[in-house]
C-alpha positions in Angstrom: 275.8 -99.9 74.2 272.7 -102.0 74.9 271.5 -100.5 78.2 268.9 -103.2 78.5 271.6 -105.7 79.2 273.5 -103.5 81.7 272.9 -104.6 85.3 272.6 -102.2 88.2 275.9 -103.4 89.5 277.6 -102.7 86.2 276.0 -99.2 86.2 277.3 -98.5 89.7 280.8 -99.6 88.7 280.7 -97.4 85.6 279.6 -94.4 87.7 282.4 -95.1 90.2 285.1 -95.3 87.5 284.0 -92.7 85.0 285.5 -89.3 84.9 283.3 -86.8 86.7 285.4 -83.7 85.9 283.3 -82.9 82.8 280.9 -80.0 83.2 277.1 -80.6 83.5 275.0 -80.8 80.4 273.4 -77.5 79.3 270.0 -76.8 80.8 268.2 -76.5 77.4 269.4 -80.0 76.6 268.6 -81.3 80.2 265.0 -80.1 79.9 264.6 -80.7 76.1 262.2 -83.5 75.3 260.1 -85.8 77.5 258.1 -88.8 76.4 256.4 -91.6 78.2 258.3 -95.0 77.8 256.3 -97.4 75.7 257.4 -100.5 77.7 259.3 -101.7 80.7 262.3 -102.6 78.7 262.4 -99.1 77.1 262.0 -97.5 80.5 264.8 -99.7 82.0 267.2 -98.9 79.2 266.3 -95.1 79.3 266.7 -94.9 83.0 270.2 -96.4 83.0 271.3 -94.3 79.9 270.1 -91.0 81.5 271.6 -91.7 84.9 275.0 -92.3 83.2 274.8 -89.4 80.7 273.4 -86.7 83.1 275.2 -87.9 86.2 276.8 -84.5 86.9 273.4 -82.7 86.5 271.7 -85.2 88.9 274.5 -84.8 91.5 274.2 -81.0 91.4 270.4 -81.2 91.5 270.5 -83.4 94.7 273.0 -81.0 96.3 271.0 -78.0 95.5 267.7 -79.5 96.8 269.5 -80.4 100.0 270.9 -76.9 100.3 267.5 -75.3 99.8 266.1 -77.4 102.6 268.7 -75.9 105.0 269.0 -72.2 104.1 268.5 -71.1 107.7 270.8 -73.8 109.1 274.5 -73.2 108.3 275.5 -76.3 110.2 273.2 -78.4 108.2 274.6 -76.9 104.9 278.1 -77.8 106.1 276.8 -81.3 106.8 275.3 -81.5 103.3 278.7 -80.5 101.8 280.6 -83.1 103.7 278.0 -85.7 102.7 278.3 -84.8 99.1 282.1 -84.9 99.4 282.1 -88.3 101.0 279.9 -89.6 98.1 282.2 -88.0 95.6 285.2 -89.8 97.1 283.5 -93.1 96.0 284.4 -92.1 92.4 287.9 -93.2 91.4 288.6 -90.3 89.1 287.5 -87.7 91.7 289.4 -89.4 94.5 292.6 -89.5 92.5 292.3 -85.9 91.3 291.5 -84.6 94.8 294.5 -86.5 96.3 296.8 -85.2 93.5 295.8 -81.6 94.1 296.1 -81.8 97.8 299.5 -83.4 97.5 300.7 -80.8 95.0 299.6 -78.0 97.4 301.3 -79.6 100.4 304.5 -80.0 98.4 304.9 -76.3 98.2 305.2 -76.0 101.9 306.5 -79.4 103.0 308.0 -81.7 100.3 308.8 -84.3 103.0 305.1 -84.5 104.1 304.0 -84.6 100.5 306.2 -87.6 99.9 304.4 -89.5 102.7 301.1 -88.6 101.1 301.9 -90.5 97.9 300.0 -93.8 97.3 302.0 -97.0 97.7 303.2 -98.7 94.6 301.4 -101.7 93.3 303.6 -104.7 92.7 303.9 -105.7 89.0 304.2 -109.3 87.9 305.0 -110.1 84.3 304.1 -106.6 83.2 300.7 -106.6 85.0 299.6 -105.4 88.4 299.5 -108.3 90.9 296.1 -107.2 92.3 293.4 -104.7 91.6 294.6 -101.2 92.3 293.3 -99.8 95.6 292.4 -96.1 95.5 294.3 -94.0 98.0 293.7 -90.4 99.1 296.7 -88.6 100.5 298.5 -91.9 101.1 295.6 -93.5 103.0 293.0 -95.9 101.7 289.9 -94.2 100.4 287.5 -95.8 102.9 289.3 -93.9 105.7 288.2 -90.6 104.3 284.8 -91.8 103.4 284.2 -93.0 106.9 285.6 -89.8 108.6 283.6 -87.4 106.4 280.4 -89.5 106.7 280.8 -89.7 110.5 281.4 -86.0 110.8 278.5 -85.2 108.5 276.2 -87.5 110.5 277.2 -85.7 113.8 276.5 -82.3 112.2 273.1 -83.6 110.9 272.3 -84.7 114.5 273.5 -81.4 116.0 271.5 -79.3 113.6 268.3 -81.4 114.3 267.9 -81.8 110.6 267.8 -85.6 110.2 264.1 -85.6 109.4 264.4 -82.7 107.0 267.4 -84.2 105.2 265.4 -87.4 104.7 262.5 -85.5 103.1 264.9 -83.4 101.0 266.8 -86.5 99.9 263.6 -88.3 99.0 262.4 -85.4 96.9 265.8 -85.2 95.2 265.9 -88.9 94.4 262.2 -88.8 93.2 263.1 -85.8 90.9 266.1 -87.7 89.5 264.1 -90.9 88.8 261.3 -89.0 87.2 263.6 -87.0 84.9 265.6 -90.1 84.0 262.4 -92.0 83.3 260.8 -89.4 81.0 263.8 -87.7 79.4 264.1 -89.1 75.9 267.8 -90.1 75.2 269.0 -88.2 72.1 271.6 -89.2 69.6 274.2 -87.1 71.4 273.8 -89.1 74.6 274.2 -92.4 72.7 277.3 -91.2 70.8 278.8 -89.9 74.0 278.2 -93.2 75.7 280.0 -95.1 72.9 282.9 -92.6 73.0 283.4 -93.0 76.8 283.1 -96.8 76.5 285.8 -96.7 73.8 288.0 -94.6 76.1 287.6 -97.0 79.0 288.5 -100.0 76.8 291.5 -98.2 75.4 292.7 -97.2 78.8 292.4 -100.8 80.1 294.3 -102.0 77.0 297.1 -99.4 77.5 297.6 -100.5 81.1 298.4 -104.1 80.1 
């Protein structure tokens, strides 16, 4: 994949659709080799490649930095967890897996309620879905859960008087992510993994036709 030709919108779409269930990359690999990019094009390509390849590491790093900023504020820690969960719901794979696990758990106690939590079927015309599939969580559109969790987390941030602190912690976390993604030299493993996941996405789209 030529990361220089990948737009920011394409990268966001890839991060939203890719499977996030894979474990984070090992720390020796994450902090292995750093070099200064020789040109803007190299930096642009490296930044996008590392953001995609080390996505789980960066997500954990942001959550840890936010948690360290609120060690003495349990309410703020709960707000950070709800914020992280609302962001994770934006990923298609995580939202689908979360909904499936919750539905499976509810089915053990109330099969009737679990049946109502199943997502609606997408109409199929000539062997293909009539429209782009909308992601549902527990039978409701994804945006409902994102809105609820975001609103609750914002209220908890306000109650804990940690809005200014979270802004500083978030700024530090984003700066650390950009610096690491800018100076971490992409290795051959990262490039091969990117090609493999790209092939899986193409094959998955082909099998759905």
